C-alpha positions in Angstrom: 50.5 7.1 -25.3 49.9 3.9 -27.2 53.4 2.6 -26.5 52.9 3.2 -22.7 49.5 1.5 -22.8 50.9 -1.5 -24.7 53.9 -1.9 -22.4 51.8 -1.6 -19.2 49.4 -4.2 -20.6 52.3 -6.7 -20.9 53.8 -6.0 -17.5 53.0 -7.2 -14.0 53.3 -4.9 -11.0 56.3 -7.1 -9.8 58.1 -6.3 -13.1 57.3 -2.6 -12.7 58.9 -2.4 -9.3 61.8 -4.8 -10.0 65.0 -3.1 -9.2 63.4 -0.2 -7.4 65.1 0.5 -4.0 62.8 1.8 -1.3 65.8 3.4 0.4 66.6 5.4 -2.7 63.0 6.7 -2.9 63.2 7.7 0.8 66.5 9.5 0.4 65.2 11.4 -2.7 62.0 12.3 -0.7 59.8 10.9 -3.4 56.1 11.5 -2.8 54.3 9.9 -1.0 57.0 9.6 1.7 56.1 6.1 2.8 59.3 4.3 1.8 60.4 3.0 5.2 60.6 -0.7 4.3 60.9 -2.9 1.2 57.2 -3.8 1.6 56.3 -0.2 1.1 56.7 -0.7 -2.7 53.6 -2.9 -2.6 51.2 -0.1 -1.8 50.2 0.5 -5.4 49.9 -3.1 -6.5 46.2 -3.2 -6.0 45.6 -0.2 -8.3 48.0 -1.2 -11.1 45.3 -3.2 -13.0 43.0 -0.1 -13.0 45.9 2.2 -14.1 46.7 -0.2 -16.9 43.0 -0.2 -18.0 43.0 3.6 -17.9 46.0 3.9 -20.1 44.6 1.4 -22.5 41.2 3.2 -22.7 42.9 6.5 -23.3 45.1 5.1 -26.0 42.2 3.3 -27.7 40.2 6.6 -27.8 43.2 8.5 -29.1 43.5 10.6 -26.0 46.6 11.7 -24.1 47.3 11.5 -20.4 48.8 14.5 -18.7 50.8 13.9 -15.5 51.7 16.9 -13.4 54.6 16.6 -11.1 55.3 19.5 -8.8 
């Protein structure tokens, strides 16, 4: 958890999505299914700072984060 929080804290959203191909996400039917154009990768850019803060707060408190993918 701490490693993820530290890494996210040193990264920009542009770095996170660097090399991600929207067409590959569409072909793999990755949720949410919004990957119709290269600009679709920008949809989560506004929430990335809050996500980073959430990971850092959990790590600071010694908590884990459980992510459920179905």
